[in-house]
C-alpha positions in Angstrom: 2.7 40.4 69.5 3.8 44.0 69.6 7.4 45.0 70.4 6.2 46.7 73.6 4.3 43.7 74.8 7.2 41.4 74.1 9.5 43.7 76.1 7.0 43.9 79.0 6.7 40.1 79.1 10.5 39.4 78.8 11.5 42.2 81.3 8.5 42.1 83.7 7.7 45.8 82.9 4.7 47.8 84.0 3.9 49.8 80.9 1.5 52.0 82.9 4.3 53.3 85.2 5.5 56.9 84.9 8.2 57.4 82.3 11.1 57.0 82.1 10.6 53.5 83.3 13.9 52.0 84.7 14.7 48.5 83.7 16.8 46.9 86.4 19.8 44.7 85.8 20.4 45.5 82.2 23.0 47.6 80.3 23.6 48.3 76.7 25.2 44.9 76.2 21.8 43.5 77.2 20.2 45.8 74.7 22.2 44.3 71.9 20.8 40.9 73.0 17.3 42.3 73.0 17.7 43.5 69.5 18.8 40.0 68.4 15.9 38.4 70.3 13.5 40.7 68.6 14.8 39.5 65.2 16.2 42.9 64.3 18.5 42.6 61.2 19.1 46.2 60.2 20.4 49.0 62.4 22.5 52.0 62.7 24.9 53.3 65.4 25.5 57.1 65.3 28.9 57.9 66.8 31.1 54.8 66.6 34.5 56.0 67.9 36.6 52.8 67.9 33.8 50.4 67.1 33.6 48.7 70.5 29.8 48.9 70.8 29.3 48.2 67.1 31.2 45.0 67.7 29.0 44.2 70.6 25.9 44.7 68.5 27.2 42.4 65.8 28.5 39.7 68.1 25.1 39.5 69.8 23.3 39.3 66.4 25.1 37.4 63.6 22.3 38.3 61.2 22.7 42.0 61.7 23.5 44.4 59.0 24.9 47.5 60.8 25.6 50.9 59.5 28.4 52.4 61.6 28.3 56.1 61.2 30.9 58.6 62.4 32.7 61.5 60.8 36.0 60.8 62.6 36.8 64.4 62.0 38.0 67.0 64.4 36.0 70.2 64.3 35.5 73.4 66.2 33.2 73.0 69.2 33.6 69.2 69.6 35.6 68.7 72.8 35.7 65.0 73.1 38.4 64.3 70.5 40.2 67.3 69.1 43.2 65.6 67.4 42.7 64.5 63.8 45.6 62.0 64.2 43.8 60.4 67.1 40.5 60.2 65.2 42.2 58.7 62.1 43.6 56.0 64.5 40.1 55.4 65.8 38.8 55.0 62.2 41.5 52.5 61.4 40.8 50.5 64.6 37.1 50.5 63.7 37.8 49.1 60.2 39.9 46.2 61.7 37.5 45.5 64.5 34.5 45.2 62.3 36.0 43.3 59.4 34.4 40.0 60.5 30.9 41.4 60.5 28.2 42.7 58.1 29.0 46.4 58.7 28.9 49.3 56.3 31.3 51.9 57.8 30.1 55.4 56.8 32.6 58.2 57.4 30.3 61.2 57.3 28.7 63.6 59.7 25.3 62.3 61.0 23.5 65.1 59.4 24.8 64.0 56.0 24.5 60.3 56.4 20.8 60.5 57.5 19.9 62.0 54.1 21.1 58.8 52.4 19.0 56.5 54.6 15.4 55.8 53.5 12.6 56.5 56.0 11.3 53.4 57.9 14.2 51.3 56.8 15.9 50.5 60.1 14.9 48.1 62.9 16.8 50.3 65.4 19.1 53.3 65.8 21.6 53.8 68.7 22.6 57.5 69.1 25.9 58.2 70.6 27.4 61.1 68.7 28.1 64.7 69.8 26.2 65.1 73.1 25.6 68.9 72.9 21.9 69.8 72.8 21.6 70.8 69.1 23.3 67.7 67.9 21.4 65.3 70.2 18.0 66.8 69.3 18.8 66.8 65.6 19.9 63.1 65.7 16.7 62.1 67.6 14.5 64.0 65.2 16.1 62.9 62.0 17.1 59.3 62.8 13.7 58.5 64.4 12.3 58.9 60.9 14.5 56.1 59.6 13.3 53.6 62.2 10.2 51.5 61.2 7.1 51.3 63.3 7.7 48.7 66.0 11.5 49.4 65.9 13.5 51.0 68.7 15.0 54.5 69.0 17.8 54.4 71.6 21.0 56.1 72.7 23.8 56.4 75.2 25.0 58.6 78.0 21.8 59.5 79.8 23.4 61.3 82.8 23.9 64.8 84.2 27.4 66.0 85.0 28.2 68.0 88.1 30.6 70.0 86.0 29.4 73.5 85.2 30.9 73.4 81.7 29.6 70.0 80.8 28.8 69.5 77.1 26.6 66.4 77.7 23.0 67.6 77.2 21.6 64.1 76.5 19.2 64.2 79.5 17.7 67.5 78.5 17.4 66.5 74.8 15.8 63.1 75.4 13.4 64.5 78.1 12.3 67.4 76.0 11.7 65.3 72.9 9.8 62.6 74.8 7.7 65.2 76.6 7.1 67.3 73.4 6.0 64.3 71.3 4.2 62.6 74.2 6.2 59.4 73.9 5.1 57.0 76.6 6.3 54.6 77.8 10.0 55.1 77.4 12.9 53.4 79.2 16.2 53.7 80.9 18.5 50.7 81.1 19.6 50.2 84.7 18.3 51.8 88.0 19.4 55.2 89.1 21.2 53.8 92.2 23.9 51.2 91.7 23.0 48.1 93.6 25.6 45.5 94.5 25.6 42.6 92.1 23.3 44.2 89.6 24.1 45.1 86.0 24.2 48.9 85.6 26.3 50.8 83.1 28.1 53.8 84.4 26.5 55.9 81.7 22.9 54.6 81.2 21.2 54.1 77.8 17.7 55.2 77.0 15.1 53.9 74.5 11.6 53.8 73.2 9.6 51.8 70.8 8.4 53.8 67.8 
């Protein structure tokens, strides 16, 4: 059975609905469980920070070989973390946190690490790096090539900020890519409104099946 059909059956999805299709009562922790349920054993996270979500992915799936990719380097134009000492600390924390798991920690910029990854070699990618438009677009374009047919391309922080100077362009990048390449269906984890008692991450994740 195809990945899309499995997801539709498990999550009661109407695949003919207008995209993006919201999947209620699931966040990115649930996505990690879905990866395991699909039998995915090889994936990459782009933008690791302190390794918290990488750990979640590995805990949910003991058979997973995860490539944890982050430059952990301060550079001009990246506003999230500007202190190299802070980033070095994040890197050390990641190493310790992921020691129990089958992880390859790759300290490189995404644009460099992707060149070393064979096409169609991953079951999934989860993109959570620099959220400015050129970086998100480039990550989607280049890392999508690395995911096999039937695998999942996904990422974090699908939201629009009310701040005028926001540097999170994930919504614009994901929408433009999906529309340009006629990707349908594609999905958002959690509903737009926060319903009491329902799982819904503050910053939603997005995904589609390749």
